[in-house]
Phi, psi and omega in degrees: 000002182264348181291145180291145176268105184265151177052037178260153182270128175255125177242127179244130179233149170252177186290348176274359179088358176288148183219158174221152184229162177203181182226139180285151180266192184295342178259007181080010180266159182211159171225128178234131177278113182247025183298336180270356182257164179242125179297151005278168185236146165255140182235149176220138173246132181230141173203137182305136178087359180232147176292147174296139177238146185239160174207180183217142178230133181271344181197172177296137181150203181283129172223113178280149172237105181220171174303331179289319177293325178297320178300317179298310186290316180300316183288331174301311182287323178296324179293342176257009179075026184238162178247125185299322182297317179293318180296315183296320182298317186245033185306130182217170179302338181280347183271142179283143166239130185301134179280170178303319181295320181287318179301320183301326180297312184280331173297317180297316181297315182290322178298324178299326180294329184251005185300318180299317181288323176301310181299323179290344178247029173064031173245121179288114181290339182293119179082000183281139178233113186280357173271319189250357180265121182293149174207163179253147177277076185233015177064024172233163176057230182300320181296327176294323177297314179296321181295331181273001188245150169230148179228125175240157184214120178261012179100338177234329181233131174259129182247117178256122178241129179237121177244112179208136175059033181080007180246135179242125178244132175235123179238124176253121186243124180235149177237129184253112180290346178277317180263349183065024179260139169250123186237133177244124177247122190235139171233131178238128182236131175223106186062237180268359183266141180221136170240144180225144180207162177217135178218145181224150170223144175279135174258122182304127180248356178231161179295327178294318179294321178293320176300320179296318179297315178299319179296319178296318179293327176295320177296319179293323177295322176299317178300312180303313183296319180293314181299315181292325181288322184275331178058228182286353179264006182302135176230168179298328181298331179293339186253354188302320184292347182268359187261131179281149172303139179081009179298142180212123182232106181051042177088353179271137178290173180303317181291322176292325180298318178295324177296318179294315180298316179299319180297315185284331187258349184302130176084357180279153171247107185269125178275309175220150176211111185205166178289122177263344181200141171261119177281317180196162174221127180251101185289327182296318182259002179053058178231129176241137182248119184233156164264117182267136177256122180245123177250123183232156174286132182204125175058035180083359179225207179241148176225132182247137176220174186228151167210154181262138181208136170268148172237139180238137179286125176231106187066233180267357186252156173249114189249157182294130185240004180074212175243359178059035176244150181286347180193181177278126183241109179253137182215099196226117165285139181209151172272112185258126177240113182254137179237118178207170185291333184283319189239356184076231179250122182228129178253132179222166174258137178211162170235127181246146173244123183229108183244129181230118186238128176307136182303142178092357182265331182234162178281107183294329179295325179284334175069199180233132180241152174234138182225121177244093188302323182270352177225065187298339182272353185299311176235010180059021176049048182244178181291148174272126187295141174280122184249035176087214185226163171213161183229150174228137178251131182247150185240086183293338176223181176275357178271115183300337180293341180269356181300149172223147182245134178247126176262130185249140165279130186252133176235127185217139172207151176223145170263105190255165176054044180286142174289315177224150173288153166294146181297147175302140178099359177289131183263129173236165181235130175250126186240137175218161185243119177299160179298334175223122178121178183280160177302148176239146182236144178235132177278136173236151185234133177300131183265206182293155179230156174214140174264001186289143171240145176244177180251145175231128176240130179244148174228120004296151175273198183069193185226014184279125181297328182297338183278348185238342181299127181076008182243169173260127177264121175269146185229135170231146185212163174260164183256148176291157180246348186263358174208155177287131177276126176259336183200142173235130179239139172234151179190175172223141175250108182262141183228157172249180184292342179267013180069013170290145182216159176212143177265129183235152173053043177286121184231136172262120182259162173291163186292344180259002183295144178229011178204159178189186179206157175222145179254128185266122181289154177281333180226157172230119182053045176069009175247152181300140174289123182246352172198156178209149177238122176272129185249139172224120181232136174248137176236144177249172187291338182252007181107005174302143181208132170238132182231124172259136172234112181250117189256130170248130180208000000 
């Protein structure tokens, strides 16, 4: 699929049905004069013996036509119950053409499918756009990814297969015209290792839903502009006007939420910030829930990360509404690799539930429960154990006097030593009871899974606590091959004999990092450190996770 399509016909149409044509050259490139047309444009490439491929352009400039652009456009129309071939043939002002905001959703989803392969061919997937970024058909970079890929379509499901470097990825992408969801289910196999994931995005099917998406992106653009303008002087006050009444983010109020955002975003240079996925849209309450993709300048390159945010319409504006949850709710399948003196190195599969609620918000006697209707044995539908408290300090300004600390009640349970992971997409419910009012429930969905194990080497080696107290532990590790790494974290959890503990040297590394270090304190809460666990965690774009725990005692 990477060879250039030569001497092929390019047809460009606008929503008025006007069209212009051109022909590809020996390198698969083309130029079409669209001066008589009005943006946006639909494009089609045709050549005998090859399937028609489609693309979309929001303005004059570079528009690629590849199987990947075809996947985006076909699934946009299928999610609306339409057929691209029929729409293109009879294109009229009454027919939809995907807007820039809508295209971004499906470009983001499709880019995630090839991100691992892009990175393996020296293309930084962060900030990359395969519709508008030019490339040459020279079997390197993006073209190498296309050359390693095949795309088939049976009319309802598009199957993308990528074979590169001994790794095989298969992604089946379907679009549902009833729910307006586009869903990608992916399996990646490398030797005996397998990773699996599922991701979905809602495609706006009504003008109200599209207005909400545009409003959310406008709000995200405001955040980007404020953060970049304020730089290291960013404060919570700069963000206050963007918060909707009643905002709640993982148990933090609207005012606390601005403090946390200011703390996390201060000093960053944001290149792009936009909705990468629509989780849901509530037309009655005018609330849209999105996964926002933030691309920032970091270390001479780009780094992309994600966060979830609801936006609520207030007057003519769409303001940040948080996630409307009483606390942070984590539900994570992970490949766990434990290193200790008793068992050496042991890899297991587990699913962990980690709930953290600001103190005073829920009824501790009622606790937290988890219920997985289709997998009742996963946690036996029992209470999640209360594991004490933890605290986080936020810095809403650069003045330490403005800092505030939130103490959380922690609830944790894990289903360990699993024979098999639950399939991605399994829905469970986590329930907690506010101090006043009826119980509230939040749906959580099993994310991506991986059977892959990596290696971690520490210096000093062995497991004796005496060899590391007051010392720096250096760490080297290998990288996974079955999923793209978006973030690597290292840290150490030091403990004393009274079970007091502290997390030290927590560092977020770039996705290509293979080494780091942690310094082990001599005391914890004025008592001698008697054990410590060095942590190494890898995260992928769909929730893939590998966790190393190396214990000294």
